[in-house]
PLY file of the C-alpha trace (Angstrom):
ply
format ascii 1.0
element vertex 125
property float x
property float y
property float z
element edge 124
property int vertex1
property int vertex2
end_header
93.90 71.10 107.88
95.20 73.01 104.86
98.15 72.01 102.71
100.05 74.18 100.25
102.54 72.56 97.87
105.19 74.58 96.08
108.62 74.34 94.47
107.85 72.65 91.18
109.36 73.69 87.89
111.30 72.65 84.82
114.60 70.84 85.34
116.97 68.92 83.12
117.50 65.17 83.53
119.97 64.53 86.34
119.03 67.77 88.06
117.45 68.45 91.45
114.40 70.18 92.88
113.04 70.63 96.38
109.31 70.65 96.93
107.70 72.15 100.02
104.41 71.36 101.69
103.21 73.95 104.20
100.66 72.57 106.65
98.27 74.66 108.73
95.27 74.08 110.93
94.77 71.50 113.68
97.61 69.16 112.86
99.52 67.30 115.58
102.70 65.25 115.74
100.95 61.99 114.83
99.89 63.33 111.47
101.33 61.68 108.40
102.33 63.91 105.50
102.85 62.20 102.18
103.79 63.08 98.64
102.00 61.55 95.68
102.39 62.26 92.00
100.24 61.87 88.95
101.23 61.98 85.30
98.63 62.40 82.54
96.69 59.21 81.94
98.08 57.43 84.99
96.89 56.70 88.51
98.13 58.70 91.45
101.40 57.17 92.63
102.82 57.12 96.14
106.19 58.85 96.47
107.05 59.19 100.17
105.52 59.67 103.61
106.71 60.87 106.99
105.24 61.21 110.46
105.44 64.82 111.70
106.76 63.72 115.09
109.32 61.36 113.57
109.65 57.61 113.82
107.95 56.73 110.52
109.34 57.05 107.02
108.45 55.33 103.77
109.43 55.67 100.11
107.97 54.39 96.88
110.18 51.92 95.02
110.65 54.20 92.02
112.23 57.01 94.07
114.28 55.15 96.70
117.84 56.40 96.82
117.02 59.54 94.82
114.34 61.37 96.83
114.45 62.36 100.48
111.48 63.43 102.59
112.09 65.58 105.66
110.17 67.80 108.07
110.63 71.10 109.85
108.35 71.22 112.87
109.01 74.89 113.58
107.91 75.86 110.07
105.16 73.22 109.96
106.58 72.10 106.63
107.51 68.89 104.90
110.04 68.82 102.09
110.77 66.48 99.23
114.33 66.73 97.98
114.47 65.21 94.52
117.86 64.35 93.05
118.95 62.55 89.88
115.65 63.44 88.28
114.49 61.46 85.26
111.94 62.31 82.55
109.64 59.70 84.07
109.50 61.78 87.25
107.47 64.35 85.31
104.08 64.72 87.02
101.97 66.91 89.22
103.14 66.39 92.79
100.62 66.55 95.60
101.06 66.58 99.35
98.47 64.86 101.48
97.79 64.31 105.17
96.05 61.85 107.45
95.82 61.82 111.27
97.61 58.51 111.99
100.03 56.09 110.38
98.11 53.26 108.75
100.14 50.04 108.55
99.90 48.72 105.02
97.87 51.70 103.92
100.23 54.66 103.86
100.81 54.24 100.13
97.15 54.41 99.11
95.81 57.83 98.16
92.29 56.90 99.27
93.53 56.72 102.87
94.41 60.42 103.02
91.93 62.98 104.24
93.51 66.25 103.15
95.18 67.28 99.91
97.12 70.26 98.64
96.61 71.75 95.20
99.63 70.16 93.47
102.78 71.53 91.88
104.02 70.64 88.40
107.44 69.03 87.99
108.75 68.67 84.45
112.02 66.87 83.73
113.13 67.53 80.19
116.14 68.63 78.20
0 1
1 2
2 3
3 4
4 5
5 6
6 7
7 8
8 9
9 10
10 11
11 12
12 13
13 14
14 15
15 16
16 17
17 18
18 19
19 20
20 21
21 22
22 23
23 24
24 25
25 26
26 27
27 28
28 29
29 30
30 31
31 32
32 33
33 34
34 35
35 36
36 37
37 38
38 39
39 40
40 41
41 42
42 43
43 44
44 45
45 46
46 47
47 48
48 49
49 50
50 51
51 52
52 53
53 54
54 55
55 56
56 57
57 58
58 59
59 60
60 61
61 62
62 63
63 64
64 65
65 66
66 67
67 68
68 69
69 70
70 71
71 72
72 73
73 74
74 75
75 76
76 77
77 78
78 79
79 80
80 81
81 82
82 83
83 84
84 85
85 86
86 87
87 88
88 89
89 90
90 91
91 92
92 93
93 94
94 95
95 96
96 97
97 98
98 99
99 100
100 101
101 102
102 103
103 104
104 105
105 106
106 107
107 108
108 109
109 110
110 111
111 112
112 113
113 114
114 115
115 116
116 117
117 118
118 119
119 120
120 121
121 122
122 123
123 124
């Protein structure tokens, strides 16, 4: 499984960005695709996760109501729409994948088997 994250950039506070994660390889509908982020000097933080085939969706507390995760099966892609961005959203954003939903464990980076290379998001005026 290979993951390619893209769409990062510089945006002003209150602005929006959409990140994309392109997935390839042997990846089926049960796979979970998640977004994590990591700012300098901090631990990797869970942002959102979605099951490729639908039926499972989860958000981190710090992004609820502002970020939306979605999927496009035909394009084998997962998106993260980020609205009302704040300076504290500045981080490298990574997409990750694991074969099955893990109850109680979807938010932990150590439970994911595959990682993309990350894309930088900077929120600053």
